[in-house]
C-alpha positions as CSV (number, residue, x, y, z in Angstrom):
1,M,-12.8,-2.4,-16.7
2,K,-16.1,-1.3,-15.2
3,R,-14.3,-0.6,-11.9
4,Y,-11.7,1.4,-13.8
5,L,-14.4,3.5,-15.5
6,R,-16.2,4.2,-12.3
7,Y,-12.9,5.2,-10.7
8,L,-12.2,7.7,-13.6
9,S,-15.7,9.1,-13.4
10,A,-15.2,10.0,-9.7
11,V,-11.8,11.6,-10.4
12,V,-13.2,13.6,-13.4
13,L,-15.9,15.0,-11.2
14,V,-13.4,16.0,-8.5
15,C,-11.1,17.6,-11.1
16,C,-13.9,19.6,-12.5
17,L,-14.9,20.9,-9.1
18,A,-11.3,21.6,-8.2
19,G,-10.8,23.6,-11.4
20,M,-13.8,25.8,-10.5
21,M,-12.2,26.8,-7.2
22,T,-9.9,29.8,-7.3
23,G,-7.9,31.6,-4.6
24,C,-8.2,28.7,-2.2
25,G,-4.7,27.9,-1.2
26,S,-4.4,25.0,1.3
27,K,-2.9,25.4,4.7
28,S,0.0,23.3,3.7
29,Q,0.7,25.6,0.7
30,Q,0.6,28.6,2.9
31,N,2.8,27.0,5.6
32,N,6.0,25.6,4.2
33,N,6.4,23.3,7.2
34,V,3.0,21.5,6.9
35,I,2.3,18.4,4.7
36,K,-1.1,16.9,4.6
37,L,-0.5,13.1,4.0
38,C,-3.5,10.9,3.3
39,E,-2.9,7.1,3.7
40,V,-5.0,4.3,2.2
41,T,-5.4,2.6,5.6
42,H,-3.7,2.3,8.9
43,S,-1.7,-0.9,9.0
44,V,1.5,-2.3,10.6
45,F,2.3,-3.1,6.9
46,Y,3.4,0.5,6.8
47,A,5.6,0.4,9.9
48,P,8.5,2.4,8.4
49,L,6.2,5.4,7.9
50,Y,5.1,5.3,11.5
51,A,8.6,4.8,12.8
52,T,9.6,7.9,10.9
53,I,6.8,9.8,12.7
54,E,7.5,8.4,16.1
55,L,11.3,8.8,16.0
56,G,10.8,12.5,15.1
57,Y,12.6,12.3,11.7
58,F,9.9,14.5,10.0
59,V,10.4,17.1,12.8
60,D,14.1,16.9,12.3
61,E,13.5,18.0,8.7
62,G,11.3,20.9,9.9
63,L,8.1,19.3,8.8
64,D,4.7,19.0,10.4
65,V,3.1,15.9,8.8
66,E,-0.7,15.7,9.3
67,L,-1.7,12.1,8.7
68,T,-5.3,11.1,7.8
69,N,-6.8,7.8,6.8
70,G,-8.4,8.0,3.4
71,G,-10.1,4.6,3.6
72,G,-9.3,3.4,0.1
73,A,-7.0,4.2,-2.8
74,D,-9.7,5.9,-4.8
75,K,-10.5,8.2,-1.9
76,V,-6.8,9.0,-1.4
77,M,-6.5,9.9,-5.0
78,I,-9.6,12.1,-4.9
79,A,-8.1,13.9,-1.9
80,V,-4.8,14.6,-3.7
81,V,-6.5,15.7,-7.0
82,S,-8.8,18.0,-5.1
83,G,-6.0,19.5,-3.0
84,D,-7.4,18.3,0.3
85,A,-4.2,16.3,0.6
86,D,-0.7,17.2,-0.5
87,I,0.7,13.7,-0.7
88,G,-1.2,10.4,-1.1
89,F,0.0,7.1,0.2
90,A,-1.7,4.2,-1.6
91,G,-1.2,1.7,-4.4
92,P,0.4,3.2,-7.6
93,E,-2.4,1.8,-9.7
94,A,-4.3,4.9,-8.6
95,C,-1.8,7.0,-10.5
96,I,-2.1,4.8,-13.5
97,Y,-5.9,5.1,-13.6
98,T,-5.8,8.9,-13.2
99,C,-3.2,9.3,-15.9
100,L,-5.3,7.3,-18.3
101,Q,-8.2,9.6,-17.6
102,G,-6.2,12.3,-19.3
103,Q,-5.5,14.8,-16.5
104,K,-2.7,17.1,-17.4
105,D,-1.6,17.5,-13.8
106,H,-2.0,13.8,-12.9
107,P,-0.2,12.7,-9.8
108,K,3.2,11.0,-10.1
109,V,4.8,8.5,-7.7
110,F,8.0,9.9,-6.1
111,G,8.6,7.1,-3.5
112,Q,7.8,3.5,-2.8
113,L,7.5,2.0,0.6
114,T,6.3,-1.6,0.3
115,K,7.4,-4.0,-2.4
116,R,5.2,-7.0,-1.9
117,D,1.5,-7.8,-1.3
118,G,1.0,-7.7,2.5
119,S,-1.7,-10.3,2.7
120,F,-1.4,-13.9,4.0
121,L,-3.4,-17.0,3.2
122,I,-5.2,-18.4,6.3
123,G,-6.6,-21.9,6.5
124,R,-8.5,-24.0,9.0
125,S,-5.8,-26.6,9.5
126,G,-2.2,-26.2,10.6
127,E,-1.0,-29.2,8.6
128,A,1.6,-28.9,6.0
129,F,0.3,-26.8,3.1
130,C,0.8,-26.9,-0.7
131,W,-1.0,-24.8,-3.2
132,E,-2.6,-27.9,-4.8
133,D,-4.7,-28.1,-1.6
134,L,-6.8,-25.2,-2.9
135,K,-8.3,-27.3,-5.7
136,G,-12.1,-27.4,-5.3
137,K,-12.0,-25.0,-2.4
138,T,-13.3,-21.5,-1.8
139,I,-11.1,-18.5,-0.8
140,L,-12.5,-15.3,0.7
141,G,-10.3,-13.0,-1.4
142,G,-11.5,-9.4,-0.9
143,R,-13.0,-6.9,-3.4
144,K,-13.0,-7.8,-7.0
145,G,-10.5,-5.6,-8.9
146,G,-8.6,-4.6,-5.7
147,V,-4.9,-5.2,-5.9
148,P,-5.0,-7.9,-3.1
149,E,-7.5,-9.9,-5.0
150,M,-5.8,-9.4,-8.3
151,T,-2.4,-10.4,-6.8
152,L,-4.1,-13.5,-5.4
153,E,-5.4,-14.5,-8.8
154,Y,-1.9,-13.9,-10.3
155,V,-0.3,-16.2,-7.7
156,L,-2.9,-18.9,-8.2
157,K,-2.2,-18.9,-12.0
158,K,1.5,-19.1,-11.3
159,K,0.7,-22.2,-9.3
160,G,-1.3,-23.8,-12.1
161,L,-4.7,-23.0,-10.6
162,Q,-7.3,-21.2,-12.7
163,P,-9.6,-18.9,-10.6
164,G,-13.2,-19.8,-11.2
165,V,-12.3,-23.2,-12.5
166,D,-9.9,-24.9,-10.1
167,V,-10.6,-22.7,-7.1
168,T,-13.4,-20.3,-6.2
169,I,-12.6,-16.8,-5.1
170,D,-15.5,-15.3,-3.1
171,T,-15.4,-11.5,-3.6
172,S,-18.8,-10.8,-2.0
173,V,-17.4,-10.2,1.6
174,Q,-16.3,-6.7,2.5
175,F,-12.6,-6.3,3.5
176,D,-13.3,-5.4,7.1
177,M,-15.8,-8.3,7.4
178,M,-13.6,-11.1,6.0
179,A,-12.1,-12.3,9.3
180,G,-15.5,-12.5,11.0
181,A,-17.0,-14.3,8.0
182,F,-14.2,-16.9,8.0
183,V,-14.4,-17.4,11.7
184,G,-18.1,-17.8,11.3
185,G,-17.7,-20.7,8.9
186,N,-17.6,-19.0,5.4
187,G,-15.0,-20.2,3.0
188,D,-12.3,-22.8,3.3
189,Y,-9.5,-20.2,3.2
190,V,-9.2,-16.4,3.5
191,T,-6.6,-13.8,2.8
192,M,-5.8,-11.4,5.7
193,F,-3.5,-8.5,6.3
194,E,-1.7,-7.9,9.6
195,P,-2.3,-7.7,12.4
196,T,-5.6,-9.5,11.8
197,A,-3.8,-12.6,10.5
198,T,-1.6,-13.0,13.6
199,E,-4.5,-12.2,15.9
200,T,-6.7,-14.8,14.2
201,E,-3.9,-17.4,14.6
202,L,-3.2,-16.5,18.2
203,A,-7.0,-16.9,18.9
204,G,-6.9,-20.4,17.5
205,N,-9.3,-19.5,14.7
206,G,-7.0,-20.2,11.8
207,Y,-3.4,-20.8,10.6
208,V,-1.1,-18.6,8.5
209,L,-0.1,-20.9,5.6
210,A,1.6,-18.7,3.0
211,S,2.5,-15.2,2.1
212,V,0.8,-14.0,-1.1
213,G,3.4,-11.3,-1.5
214,E,6.3,-13.8,-1.2
215,E,4.8,-15.9,-4.0
216,S,3.9,-13.0,-6.3
217,G,7.4,-11.5,-6.5
218,E,8.2,-7.8,-6.1
219,I,5.3,-5.5,-6.8
220,P,5.3,-1.8,-6.0
221,Y,2.4,-2.2,-3.6
222,T,2.2,1.1,-1.8
223,A,3.8,4.4,-2.8
224,F,3.8,8.1,-2.1
225,F,2.5,10.4,-4.9
226,A,1.6,14.0,-5.5
227,R,0.4,16.3,-8.3
228,Q,3.1,17.2,-10.7
229,S,2.5,20.9,-9.9
230,Y,3.0,20.2,-6.2
231,L,6.2,18.3,-6.8
232,K,7.5,21.2,-8.8
233,D,6.4,24.0,-6.5
234,Q,7.3,22.2,-3.3
235,D,10.6,20.6,-4.4
236,D,12.4,21.4,-1.1
237,K,9.5,20.2,1.0
238,V,9.2,16.9,-0.9
239,S,13.0,16.5,-0.6
240,R,12.9,16.8,3.2
241,F,9.9,14.5,3.3
242,A,11.8,11.8,1.3
243,A,14.9,12.3,3.4
244,A,13.0,11.7,6.6
245,L,11.3,8.6,5.3
246,T,14.5,7.1,4.0
247,R,16.0,7.5,7.4
248,G,12.9,5.8,9.0
249,M,13.1,2.9,6.5
250,E,16.7,2.4,7.2
251,W,16.1,2.5,11.0
252,V,13.5,-0.3,10.7
253,S,15.8,-2.4,8.6
254,L,18.6,-2.1,11.1
255,H,16.6,-2.8,14.3
256,S,14.8,-5.8,15.6
257,A,11.1,-6.5,15.3
258,Q,10.7,-6.0,19.1
259,E,12.4,-2.6,18.9
260,A,10.3,-1.5,16.0
261,A,7.1,-2.7,17.7
262,E,8.0,-0.5,20.8
263,V,8.5,2.5,18.6
264,I,5.3,2.2,16.6
265,G,3.2,1.1,19.6
266,R,1.5,4.5,20.0
267,Q,0.1,4.2,16.5
268,F,-1.7,1.0,17.4
269,P,-3.1,1.4,21.0
270,G,-5.4,-1.6,20.7
271,T,-2.8,-4.1,19.6
272,S,-0.5,-5.8,22.1
273,A,3.3,-5.4,21.9
274,E,3.6,-9.2,21.3
275,V,1.3,-9.1,18.3
276,L,3.1,-6.0,16.9
277,A,6.5,-7.7,17.2
278,N,5.2,-10.9,15.6
279,V,3.7,-8.9,12.7
280,V,6.8,-6.8,12.1
281,Q,9.0,-9.9,12.1
282,R,6.6,-11.6,9.6
283,Y,7.0,-8.6,7.3
284,K,10.7,-8.6,7.7
285,D,10.8,-12.3,6.9
286,I,9.1,-11.8,3.5
287,D,11.2,-8.7,2.8
288,A,8.1,-6.5,2.5
289,W,9.8,-3.1,2.6
290,N,12.0,-1.3,0.1
291,S,15.5,-0.5,1.2
292,D,15.0,3.0,-0.2
293,L,12.2,4.9,-1.8
294,C,13.2,4.2,-5.5
295,M,10.7,2.2,-7.6
296,Q,12.1,-0.2,-10.1
297,P,10.8,-0.4,-13.7
298,E,10.6,-4.2,-13.7
299,A,8.5,-4.3,-10.5
300,F,6.2,-1.6,-11.9
301,D,5.8,-3.7,-15.1
302,R,4.8,-6.7,-13.0
303,L,2.1,-4.7,-11.3
304,Q,0.7,-3.7,-14.6
305,T,0.8,-7.4,-15.7
306,V,-1.2,-8.3,-12.6
307,M,-3.8,-5.6,-13.5
308,Q,-3.9,-6.6,-17.1
309,E,-4.4,-10.3,-16.4
310,A,-7.3,-9.3,-14.0
311,G,-9.0,-7.3,-16.8
312,E,-8.4,-3.9,-15.1
313,L,-5.9,-2.5,-17.6
314,E,-5.9,-2.7,-21.4
315,E,-2.2,-1.7,-22.0
316,H,0.9,-0.9,-20.1
317,V,1.7,2.7,-19.3
318,D,5.3,4.0,-19.6
319,F,7.3,4.0,-16.3
320,Q,8.5,7.6,-16.7
321,T,4.9,8.8,-17.1
322,I,3.9,7.6,-13.7
323,V,7.2,7.5,-11.7
324,D,9.8,10.1,-10.9
325,N,12.7,8.8,-8.7
326,T,14.4,12.2,-8.4
327,W,13.6,12.7,-4.8
328,A,14.1,9.1,-3.8
329,K,17.6,9.0,-5.3
330,K,18.5,12.2,-3.6
331,A,17.2,10.9,-0.3
332,A,19.2,7.7,-0.6
333,G,22.3,9.7,-1.0
334,L,21.5,11.7,2.2
335,S,20.6,8.7,4.2
336,K,21.9,8.8,7.8
337,S,23.2,5.4,9.0
338,S,24.7,6.6,12.2
339,D,21.5,6.4,14.3
């Protein structure tokens, strides 16, 4: 709960500052073709988004999407609330936290991209793995209260392992330092996102043993959201944005990992085509991506259960308060399967 309160304090401050600003229309509000999109991080996990960009589907809808990296869900939400970004792309928990803060114009989710946790459990041995092997061991699990760490705890409990009792989760290592710490000898296991997991395995520094997302079940892991006022005032723009994304998501589902890797390659200039293809295939294998932008109530409820069990949420929030599938449903009906 402490993290939740710190999060709300930051959003409250930004909302107060934003409320003091008048006559400051953003470039995107002045230009009906521009959308400022702020993503939580830049990862192959979001391949359908980058395919949409690289295939020119946003351009086909007459949109100029300006993509920036927020470097964290809290920072993405602050950008959206302040008006620095039109649309945020991060975990929907950010919308839950902001809603509970009491903001009248709290952002709502209008589209979901990923439906599972994107992290993988990495071990030091490539021998056959079972979850019982984690007893008495230490896992480098990421930031306490972060959705990856909360989901890991959720999976461990499902497997009959009590965090802090049967297995130790080390949350002291920063996310971008976890791979280096593991290779340097810290921890018995580590959770990693792609392409770091594949690169670590190819370098002989670890072995991918299991998918956290595959074990957790469907969770609305990453979604698109915007202030309610923006969704109302820019209905047509959001519709075109959702239509382009749905087309990109469909393209990725219908094409091979190699083809997808070739398309998104420009988004990851430091990653080889081989690694990109391996990563895309791994995410295809665990069914990481939604077939369309619609978020399902049962998956949203599971996310809140994960948050509640981790002590980050006191009670569940109504689905309709956070999610509006209007644009997602419309886009699914307009989906173009002829490409």
